[in-house]
ZAMARGU-4260 file (C-alpha; in steps of 0.2 Angstrom, whole numbers, plus 5000, padded with zeros to 4 digits):
<rodrens>
0) 5592/5549/5448 | 5598/5534/5439 | 5591/5521/5429 | 5589/5503/5437 | 5582/5491/5424
5) 5566/5499/5418 | 5562/5509/5434 | 5569/5526/5438 | 5577/5527/5455 | 5576/5543/5464
10) 5588/5548/5478 | 5580/5556/5493 | 5588/5569/5505 | 5593/5556/5518 | 5602/5546/5505
15) 5590/5532/5502 | 5583/5527/5485 | 5566/5524/5480 | 5556/5520/5464 | 5538/5525/5460
20) 5532/5507/5462 | 5539/5506/5480 | 5531/5522/5485 | 5514/5517/5477 | 5514/5500/5486
25) 5519/5507/5503 | 5508/5523/5503 | 5493/5516/5494 | 5493/5528/5479 | 5494/5526/5460
30) 5510/5525/5451 | 5507/5541/5443 | 5504/5550/5459 | 5520/5541/5466 | 5530/5548/5452
35) 5524/5565/5455 | 5528/5564/5473 | 5546/5559/5469 | 5549/5572/5455 | 5542/5586/5466
40) 5549/5582/5483 | 5565/5574/5489 | 5561/5575/5508 | 5557/5558/5514 | 5543/5564/5525
45) 5534/5571/5511 | 5537/5556/5499 | 5531/5543/5512 | 5517/5553/5519 | 5501/5543/5520
50) 5487/5546/5508 | 5474/5559/5513 | 5456/5554/5510 | 5443/5567/5507 | 5428/5565/5518
55) 5411/5564/5510 | 5404/5577/5522 | 5417/5590/5518 | 5410/5607/5522 | 5423/5616/5511
60) 5418/5607/5495 | 5411/5616/5480 | 5395/5606/5481 | 5392/5611/5499 | 5396/5629/5496
65) 5384/5630/5482 | 5370/5622/5492 | 5373/5634/5506 | 5373/5649/5495 | 5356/5643/5486
70) 5348/5640/5503 | 5354/5657/5509 | 5346/5665/5494 | 5330/5657/5496 | 5327/5665/5513
75) 5333/5682/5507 | 5319/5695/5509 | 5319/5701/5491 | 5318/5683/5485 | 5303/5680/5496
80) 5294/5696/5490 | 5298/5691/5472 | 5290/5674/5475 | 5274/5681/5482 | 5272/5692/5467
85) 5273/5677/5455
</rodrens>
């Protein structure tokens, strides 16, 4: 790591150098995210890996899990019995 102007230059495992601005532009992430990638990883494959997008229909999201749990509880026999008594 050396300073080049106002930008910190990171040396990757294969000997190439990169700045957070370069990574942010090529990968399509924010500069903060690019800085984190460069400070955590020195493997070029991980630094230059394409951005991963979450799908809106992600079944493992917290929201979808809570909806499934709520629907499952509504068909529980005890819940149905309780609702009949009310």
